[in-house]
C-alpha positions in Angstrom: 95.0 259.1 -24.6 96.2 258.7 -28.2 95.6 261.6 -30.6 95.1 260.7 -34.3 95.4 263.3 -37.0 93.7 262.7 -40.4 93.3 264.8 -43.4 90.0 266.7 -43.9 89.4 265.0 -47.2 89.7 261.5 -45.6 87.3 262.5 -42.8 84.8 263.9 -45.3 85.0 260.7 -47.4 84.4 258.6 -44.2 81.4 260.7 -43.4 80.0 260.4 -46.9 80.3 256.6 -46.8 78.7 256.5 -43.4 75.8 258.6 -44.7 75.3 256.2 -47.7 75.3 253.3 -45.3 72.7 254.9 -43.0 70.5 255.6 -46.1 70.7 252.0 -47.2 69.8 250.8 -43.7 66.9 253.2 -43.7 65.7 252.0 -47.1 65.9 248.3 -45.8 63.9 249.2 -42.7 61.3 251.0 -44.7 60.8 247.8 -46.8 60.4 245.8 -43.6 58.0 248.2 -41.9 55.1 246.3 -40.6 56.4 242.9 -41.7 57.5 240.2 -39.4 60.8 238.3 -40.0 59.2 235.1 -41.3 57.9 233.6 -38.0 60.0 235.7 -35.7 58.5 238.3 -33.3 60.1 241.0 -31.1 59.0 242.0 -27.6 56.5 244.5 -28.8 54.8 242.1 -31.2 54.6 239.4 -28.5 53.1 241.8 -26.0 50.6 243.0 -28.5 49.6 239.5 -29.6 49.2 238.2 -26.0 47.9 241.5 -24.6 50.5 241.6 -21.8 52.9 244.2 -20.5 56.7 244.1 -21.3 57.2 243.3 -17.6 54.9 240.2 -17.8 56.8 239.1 -20.8 60.1 239.4 -19.0 58.7 237.4 -16.1 57.7 234.6 -18.5 61.3 234.6 -19.8 62.8 234.7 -16.3 60.6 231.7 -15.2 61.5 229.7 -18.3 57.9 229.6 -19.6 58.8 231.1 -23.0 61.7 230.3 -25.3 63.6 233.2 -26.8 66.8 234.2 -28.6 68.9 237.2 -27.6 71.1 238.8 -30.1 72.9 241.6 -28.5 70.2 243.7 -27.0 67.5 242.4 -29.2 65.2 239.6 -28.0 63.4 237.5 -30.6 60.7 234.8 -30.2 59.6 232.1 -32.7 55.9 232.3 -33.4 55.8 228.5 -33.0 57.4 228.7 -29.5 54.7 231.2 -28.5 52.0 228.9 -29.8 53.6 225.9 -28.1 53.6 227.8 -24.8 49.9 228.7 -25.1 49.0 225.1 -25.9 51.0 223.8 -23.0 49.3 226.2 -20.6 45.8 225.7 -21.9 43.2 224.8 -19.2 39.8 223.5 -20.1 36.8 225.6 -18.9 34.8 224.2 -16.0 31.3 222.9 -17.0 
């Protein structure tokens, strides 16, 4: 293991910059609170809209019934893809 020695002032400056960064991210998240990303939904929003569990949503993904994007650990869905899946699986009621 390599040991790195830095001056206390440098460490404090790095910590201050990191704190400013986290404050900016927090402010951005506060602005987005409750807003969707222009037609994009996350797992929680899709589950709430379709009234399904996260496991059911995962099964839909695994079976290729729903399109999604995965960015790192975050999974996103286009609202239009959700609507397309619902229309494609629509069954007329019996008369």
